[in-house]
Backbone atoms as SQL, in Angstrom:
CREATE TABLE atoms (id INTEGER PRIMARY KEY, chain TEXT, resi INTEGER, resn TEXT, atom TEXT, x REAL, y REAL, z REAL);
INSERT INTO atoms VALUES
  (1, 'A', 1, 'UNK', 'N', 0.848, -1.177, 0.001),
  (2, 'A', 1, 'UNK', 'CA', 0.002, 0.001, -0.003),
  (3, 'A', 1, 'UNK', 'C', 0.892, 1.231, 0.002),
  (4, 'A', 2, 'UNK', 'N', 0.531, 2.208, -0.816),
  (5, 'A', 2, 'UNK', 'CA', 1.259, 3.480, -0.872),
  (6, 'A', 2, 'UNK', 'C', 0.395, 4.571, -0.244),
  (7, 'A', 3, 'UNK', 'N', 1.053, 5.487, 0.421),
  (8, 'A', 3, 'UNK', 'CA', 0.356, 6.600, 1.042),
  (9, 'A', 3, 'UNK', 'C', 0.862, 7.916, 0.466),
  (10, 'A', 4, 'UNK', 'N', -0.017, 8.872, 0.367),
  (11, 'A', 4, 'UNK', 'CA', 0.379, 10.225, -0.004),
  (12, 'A', 4, 'UNK', 'C', 0.440, 11.024, 1.290),
  (13, 'A', 5, 'UNK', 'N', 1.608, 11.581, 1.594),
  (14, 'A', 5, 'UNK', 'CA', 1.851, 12.179, 2.893),
  (15, 'A', 5, 'UNK', 'C', 2.260, 13.645, 2.737),
  (16, 'A', 6, 'UNK', 'N', 1.753, 14.540, 3.614),
  (17, 'A', 6, 'UNK', 'CA', 2.160, 15.935, 3.540),
  (18, 'A', 6, 'UNK', 'C', 3.571, 16.140, 4.082),
  (19, 'A', 7, 'UNK', 'N', 4.299, 17.074, 3.479),
  (20, 'A', 7, 'UNK', 'CA', 5.655, 17.393, 3.918),
  (21, 'A', 7, 'UNK', 'C', 5.943, 18.861, 3.609),
  (22, 'A', 8, 'UNK', 'N', 6.894, 19.415, 4.333),
  (23, 'A', 8, 'UNK', 'CA', 7.299, 20.811, 4.137),
  (24, 'A', 8, 'UNK', 'C', 8.578, 20.849, 3.312),
  (25, 'A', 9, 'UNK', 'N', 8.599, 21.695, 2.298),
  (26, 'A', 9, 'UNK', 'CA', 9.778, 21.840, 1.436),
  (27, 'A', 9, 'UNK', 'C', 10.820, 22.674, 2.177),
  (28, 'A', 10, 'UNK', 'N', 12.029, 22.107, 2.352),
  (29, 'A', 10, 'UNK', 'CA', 13.088, 22.824, 3.062),
  (30, 'A', 10, 'UNK', 'C', 14.234, 23.241, 2.157),
  (31, 'A', 11, 'UNK', 'N', 14.295, 22.662, 0.952),
  (32, 'A', 11, 'UNK', 'CA', 15.356, 22.992, 0.007),
  (33, 'A', 11, 'UNK', 'C', 14.919, 22.564, -1.381),
  (34, 'A', 12, 'UNK', 'N', 15.381, 23.273, -2.393),
  (35, 'A', 12, 'UNK', 'CA', 15.084, 22.899, -3.780),
  (36, 'A', 12, 'UNK', 'C', 16.375, 22.935, -4.582),
  (37, 'A', 13, 'UNK', 'N', 16.612, 21.844, -5.333),
  (38, 'A', 13, 'UNK', 'CA', 17.751, 21.742, -6.250),
  (39, 'A', 13, 'UNK', 'C', 17.211, 21.312, -7.607),
  (40, 'A', 14, 'UNK', 'N', 17.186, 22.247, -8.543),
  (41, 'A', 14, 'UNK', 'CA', 16.606, 21.988, -9.864),
  (42, 'A', 14, 'UNK', 'C', 15.163, 21.534, -9.708),
  (43, 'A', 15, 'UNK', 'N', 14.859, 20.308, -10.126),
  (44, 'A', 15, 'UNK', 'CA', 13.490, 19.795, -10.023),
  (45, 'A', 15, 'UNK', 'C', 13.324, 18.805, -8.875),
  (46, 'A', 16, 'UNK', 'N', 14.196, 18.892, -7.894),
  (47, 'A', 16, 'UNK', 'CA', 14.121, 17.993, -6.741),
  (48, 'A', 16, 'UNK', 'C', 14.046, 18.823, -5.464),
  (49, 'A', 17, 'UNK', 'N', 13.055, 18.522, -4.630),
  (50, 'A', 17, 'UNK', 'CA', 12.919, 19.188, -3.343),
  (51, 'A', 17, 'UNK', 'C', 13.403, 18.263, -2.249),
  (52, 'A', 18, 'UNK', 'N', 13.978, 18.853, -1.218),
  (53, 'A', 18, 'UNK', 'CA', 14.213, 18.126, 0.020),
  (54, 'A', 18, 'UNK', 'C', 13.021, 18.478, 0.903),
  (55, 'A', 19, 'UNK', 'N', 12.270, 17.458, 1.296),
  (56, 'A', 19, 'UNK', 'CA', 11.061, 17.682, 2.080),
  (57, 'A', 19, 'UNK', 'C', 11.223, 17.070, 3.465),
  (58, 'A', 20, 'UNK', 'N', 10.542, 17.663, 4.425),
  (59, 'A', 20, 'UNK', 'CA', 10.625, 17.236, 5.818),
  (60, 'A', 20, 'UNK', 'C', 9.306, 16.628, 6.246),
  (61, 'A', 21, 'UNK', 'N', 9.371, 15.368, 6.663),
  (62, 'A', 21, 'UNK', 'CA', 8.223, 14.641, 7.206),
  (63, 'A', 21, 'UNK', 'C', 8.398, 14.556, 8.719),
  (64, 'A', 22, 'UNK', 'N', 8.208, 15.644, 9.427),
  (65, 'A', 22, 'UNK', 'CA', 8.328, 15.618, 10.874),
  (66, 'A', 22, 'UNK', 'C', 9.702, 15.213, 11.366),
  (67, 'A', 23, 'UNK', 'N', 10.747, 15.703, 10.730),
  (68, 'A', 23, 'UNK', 'CA', 12.110, 15.407, 11.147),
  (69, 'A', 23, 'UNK', 'C', 12.844, 14.428, 10.237),
  (70, 'A', 24, 'UNK', 'N', 12.116, 13.756, 9.398),
  (71, 'A', 24, 'UNK', 'CA', 12.724, 12.845, 8.428),
  (72, 'A', 24, 'UNK', 'C', 12.734, 13.552, 7.082),
  (73, 'A', 25, 'UNK', 'N', 13.916, 13.653, 6.489),
  (74, 'A', 25, 'UNK', 'CA', 14.048, 14.360, 5.210),
  (75, 'A', 25, 'UNK', 'C', 14.282, 13.388, 4.068),
  (76, 'A', 26, 'UNK', 'N', 13.582, 13.657, 2.989),
  (77, 'A', 26, 'UNK', 'CA', 13.684, 12.835, 1.786),
  (78, 'A', 26, 'UNK', 'C', 13.625, 13.732, 0.561),
  (79, 'A', 27, 'UNK', 'N', 13.988, 13.166, -0.588),
  (80, 'A', 27, 'UNK', 'CA', 13.859, 13.872, -1.857),
  (81, 'A', 27, 'UNK', 'C', 12.478, 13.629, -2.446),
  (82, 'A', 28, 'UNK', 'N', 11.966, 14.650, -3.131),
  (83, 'A', 28, 'UNK', 'CA', 10.700, 14.526, -3.854),
  (84, 'A', 28, 'UNK', 'C', 10.836, 15.287, -5.165),
  (85, 'A', 29, 'UNK', 'N', 10.478, 14.657, -6.248),
  (86, 'A', 29, 'UNK', 'CA', 10.541, 15.292, -7.566),
  (87, 'A', 29, 'UNK', 'C', 9.462, 16.375, -7.676),
  (88, 'A', 30, 'UNK', 'N', 9.796, 17.458, -8.355),
  (89, 'A', 30, 'UNK', 'CA', 8.877, 18.585, -8.539),
  (90, 'A', 30, 'UNK', 'C', 8.365, 18.722, -9.969),
  (91, 'A', 31, 'UNK', 'N', 8.507, 17.697, -10.773),
  (92, 'A', 31, 'UNK', 'CA', 8.101, 17.758, -12.184),
  (93, 'A', 31, 'UNK', 'C', 6.632, 18.168, -12.352),
  (94, 'A', 32, 'UNK', 'N', 5.778, 17.775, -11.418),
  (95, 'A', 32, 'UNK', 'CA', 4.349, 18.058, -11.539),
  (96, 'A', 32, 'UNK', 'C', 3.952, 19.391, -10.919),
  (97, 'A', 33, 'UNK', 'N', 4.842, 19.988, -10.127),
  (98, 'A', 33, 'UNK', 'CA', 4.541, 21.243, -9.432),
  (99, 'A', 33, 'UNK', 'C', 5.721, 22.211, -9.548),
  (100, 'A', 34, 'UNK', 'N', 5.937, 22.790, -10.703),
  (101, 'A', 34, 'UNK', 'CA', 7.112, 23.636, -10.904),
  (102, 'A', 34, 'UNK', 'C', 7.086, 24.945, -10.111),
  (103, 'A', 35, 'UNK', 'N', 5.934, 25.359, -9.565),
  (104, 'A', 35, 'UNK', 'CA', 5.844, 26.640, -8.855),
  (105, 'A', 35, 'UNK', 'C', 6.074, 26.521, -7.350),
  (106, 'A', 36, 'UNK', 'N', 6.467, 25.367, -6.856),
  (107, 'A', 36, 'UNK', 'CA', 6.695, 25.156, -5.420),
  (108, 'A', 36, 'UNK', 'C', 7.933, 25.926, -4.965),
  (109, 'A', 37, 'UNK', 'N', 7.838, 26.506, -3.761),
  (110, 'A', 37, 'UNK', 'CA', 8.949, 27.260, -3.181),
  (111, 'A', 37, 'UNK', 'C', 9.314, 26.682, -1.815),
  (112, 'A', 38, 'UNK', 'N', 10.515, 27.004, -1.342),
  (113, 'A', 38, 'UNK', 'CA', 10.930, 26.594, -0.008),
  (114, 'A', 38, 'UNK', 'C', 9.923, 27.155, 0.995),
  (115, 'A', 39, 'UNK', 'N', 9.496, 26.320, 1.928),
  (116, 'A', 39, 'UNK', 'CA', 8.503, 26.707, 2.927),
  (117, 'A', 39, 'UNK', 'C', 7.104, 26.232, 2.597),
  (118, 'A', 40, 'UNK', 'N', 6.857, 25.876, 1.328),
  (119, 'A', 40, 'UNK', 'CA', 5.546, 25.359, 0.940),
  (120, 'A', 40, 'UNK', 'C', 5.348, 23.959, 1.494),
  (121, 'A', 41, 'UNK', 'N', 4.078, 23.585, 1.626),
  (122, 'A', 41, 'UNK', 'CA', 3.720, 22.221, 1.982),
  (123, 'A', 41, 'UNK', 'C', 3.204, 21.517, 0.744),
  (124, 'A', 42, 'UNK', 'N', 3.586, 20.270, 0.583),
  (125, 'A', 42, 'UNK', 'CA', 3.166, 19.472, -0.564),
  (126, 'A', 42, 'UNK', 'C', 2.747, 18.081, -0.104),
  (127, 'A', 43, 'UNK', 'N', 1.930, 17.444, -0.921),
  (128, 'A', 43, 'UNK', 'CA', 1.607, 16.031, -0.720),
  (129, 'A', 43, 'UNK', 'C', 2.601, 15.253, -1.565),
  (130, 'A', 44, 'UNK', 'N', 3.268, 14.280, -0.954),
  (131, 'A', 44, 'UNK', 'CA', 4.265, 13.467, -1.653),
  (132, 'A', 44, 'UNK', 'C', 3.730, 12.045, -1.784),
  (133, 'A', 45, 'UNK', 'N', 3.806, 11.535, -3.005),
  (134, 'A', 45, 'UNK', 'CA', 3.367, 10.158, -3.288),
  (135, 'A', 45, 'UNK', 'C', 4.393, 9.527, -4.212),
  (136, 'A', 46, 'UNK', 'N', 4.919, 8.419, -3.802),
  (137, 'A', 46, 'UNK', 'CA', 5.928, 7.656, -4.559),
  (138, 'A', 46, 'UNK', 'C', 7.073, 8.529, -5.074),
  (139, 'A', 47, 'UNK', 'N', 7.523, 9.457, -4.224),
  (140, 'A', 47, 'UNK', 'CA', 8.675, 10.263, -4.579),
  (141, 'A', 47, 'UNK', 'C', 8.390, 11.509, -5.393),
  (142, 'A', 48, 'UNK', 'N', 7.126, 11.800, -5.660),
  (143, 'A', 48, 'UNK', 'CA', 6.736, 12.982, -6.418),
  (144, 'A', 48, 'UNK', 'C', 5.835, 13.883, -5.580),
  (145, 'A', 49, 'UNK', 'N', 6.092, 15.187, -5.626),
  (146, 'A', 49, 'UNK', 'CA', 5.169, 16.146, -5.046),
  (147, 'A', 49, 'UNK', 'C', 3.994, 16.239, -6.017),
  (148, 'A', 50, 'UNK', 'N', 2.798, 15.890, -5.543),
  (149, 'A', 50, 'UNK', 'CA', 1.654, 15.813, -6.459),
  (150, 'A', 50, 'UNK', 'C', 0.605, 16.898, -6.219),
  (151, 'A', 51, 'UNK', 'N', 0.694, 17.577, -5.069),
  (152, 'A', 51, 'UNK', 'CA', -0.279, 18.624, -4.781),
  (153, 'A', 51, 'UNK', 'C', 0.326, 19.596, -3.780),
  (154, 'A', 52, 'UNK', 'N', 0.052, 20.874, -3.991),
  (155, 'A', 52, 'UNK', 'CA', 0.500, 21.903, -3.054),
  (156, 'A', 52, 'UNK', 'C', -0.637, 22.176, -2.073),
  (157, 'A', 53, 'UNK', 'N', -0.302, 22.283, -0.785),
  (158, 'A', 53, 'UNK', 'CA', -1.289, 22.554, 0.251),
  (159, 'A', 53, 'UNK', 'C', -1.045, 23.921, 0.855),
  (160, 'A', 54, 'UNK', 'N', -2.130, 24.568, 1.304),
  (161, 'A', 54, 'UNK', 'CA', -1.883, 25.770, 2.095),
  (162, 'A', 54, 'UNK', 'C', -1.512, 25.310, 3.504),
  (163, 'A', 55, 'UNK', 'N', -0.921, 26.208, 4.270),
  (164, 'A', 55, 'UNK', 'CA', -0.382, 25.829, 5.576),
  (165, 'A', 55, 'UNK', 'C', -1.464, 25.268, 6.507),
  (166, 'A', 56, 'UNK', 'N', -2.651, 25.852, 6.491),
  (167, 'A', 56, 'UNK', 'CA', -3.741, 25.374, 7.360),
  (168, 'A', 56, 'UNK', 'C', -4.100, 23.931, 7.030),
  (169, 'A', 57, 'UNK', 'N', -4.285, 23.631, 5.743),
  (170, 'A', 57, 'UNK', 'CA', -4.591, 22.253, 5.318),
  (171, 'A', 57, 'UNK', 'C', -3.484, 21.299, 5.754),
  (172, 'A', 58, 'UNK', 'N', -2.250, 21.706, 5.539),
  (173, 'A', 58, 'UNK', 'CA', -1.112, 20.855, 5.855),
  (174, 'A', 58, 'UNK', 'C', -1.055, 20.553, 7.336),
  (175, 'A', 59, 'UNK', 'N', -1.217, 21.572, 8.167),
  (176, 'A', 59, 'UNK', 'CA', -1.132, 21.355, 9.615),
  (177, 'A', 59, 'UNK', 'C', -2.271, 20.490, 10.126),
  (178, 'A', 60, 'UNK', 'N', -3.471, 20.657, 9.556),
  (179, 'A', 60, 'UNK', 'CA', -4.599, 19.795, 9.931),
  (180, 'A', 60, 'UNK', 'C', -4.319, 18.345, 9.558),
  (181, 'A', 61, 'UNK', 'N', -3.786, 18.138, 8.377),
  (182, 'A', 61, 'UNK', 'CA', -3.463, 16.795, 7.915),
  (183, 'A', 61, 'UNK', 'C', -2.364, 16.165, 8.777),
  (184, 'A', 62, 'UNK', 'N', -1.333, 16.942, 9.088),
  (185, 'A', 62, 'UNK', 'CA', -0.248, 16.421, 9.925),
  (186, 'A', 62, 'UNK', 'C', -0.740, 16.067, 11.322),
  (187, 'A', 63, 'UNK', 'N', -1.671, 16.862, 11.851),
  (188, 'A', 63, 'UNK', 'CA', -2.245, 16.551, 13.165),
  (189, 'A', 63, 'UNK', 'C', -3.010, 15.233, 13.109),
  (190, 'A', 64, 'UNK', 'N', -3.771, 15.026, 12.038),
  (191, 'A', 64, 'UNK', 'CA', -4.506, 13.771, 11.877),
  (192, 'A', 64, 'UNK', 'C', -3.550, 12.583, 11.795),
  (193, 'A', 65, 'UNK', 'N', -2.444, 12.738, 11.048),
  (194, 'A', 65, 'UNK', 'CA', -1.448, 11.665, 10.953),
  (195, 'A', 65, 'UNK', 'C', -0.860, 11.357, 12.323),
  (196, 'A', 66, 'UNK', 'N', -0.591, 12.410, 13.094),
  (197, 'A', 66, 'UNK', 'CA', -0.032, 12.231, 14.442),
  (198, 'A', 66, 'UNK', 'C', -0.988, 11.445, 15.314),
  (199, 'A', 67, 'UNK', 'N', -2.281, 11.757, 15.242),
  (200, 'A', 67, 'UNK', 'CA', -3.292, 11.041, 16.025),
  (201, 'A', 67, 'UNK', 'C', -3.363, 9.568, 15.606),
  (202, 'A', 68, 'UNK', 'N', -3.297, 9.323, 14.312),
  (203, 'A', 68, 'UNK', 'CA', -3.311, 7.933, 13.819),
  (204, 'A', 68, 'UNK', 'C', -2.113, 7.160, 14.358),
  (205, 'A', 69, 'UNK', 'N', -0.949, 7.778, 14.298),
  (206, 'A', 69, 'UNK', 'CA', 0.270, 7.103, 14.758),
  (207, 'A', 69, 'UNK', 'C', 0.207, 6.821, 16.269),
  (208, 'A', 70, 'UNK', 'N', -0.410, 7.734, 17.044),
  (209, 'A', 70, 'UNK', 'CA', -0.555, 7.508, 18.480),
  (210, 'A', 70, 'UNK', 'C', -1.450, 6.308, 18.734),
  (211, 'A', 71, 'UNK', 'N', -2.559, 6.218, 18.013),
  (212, 'A', 71, 'UNK', 'CA', -3.488, 5.093, 18.181),
  (213, 'A', 71, 'UNK', 'C', -2.804, 3.784, 17.796),
  (214, 'A', 72, 'UNK', 'N', -2.069, 3.786, 16.700),
  (215, 'A', 72, 'UNK', 'CA', -1.376, 2.566, 16.273),
  (216, 'A', 72, 'UNK', 'C', -0.286, 2.147, 17.255),
  (217, 'A', 73, 'UNK', 'N', 0.265, 3.109, 17.980),
  (218, 'A', 73, 'UNK', 'CA', 1.321, 2.805, 18.938),
  (219, 'A', 73, 'UNK', 'C', 0.806, 2.261, 20.251),
  (220, 'A', 74, 'UNK', 'N', -0.473, 2.368, 20.482),
  (221, 'A', 74, 'UNK', 'CA', -1.064, 1.888, 21.755),
  (222, 'A', 74, 'UNK', 'C', -1.281, 0.404, 21.765);
């Protein structure tokens, strides 16, 4: 199963962003979202940024993920 997860863009090199998933950093291709800037939030799926989120949406989604992870950890 693949998940699309929100992340914050912390660096951009050409068409590759370094994104932060709550302290874990990974690369994400920006081919589908050329207007993304450092500080933006994006949904990442299979190594590609597929959707740009506004900060409110991103923080709500990240909070939901945190709640899910807490429940799974119990």
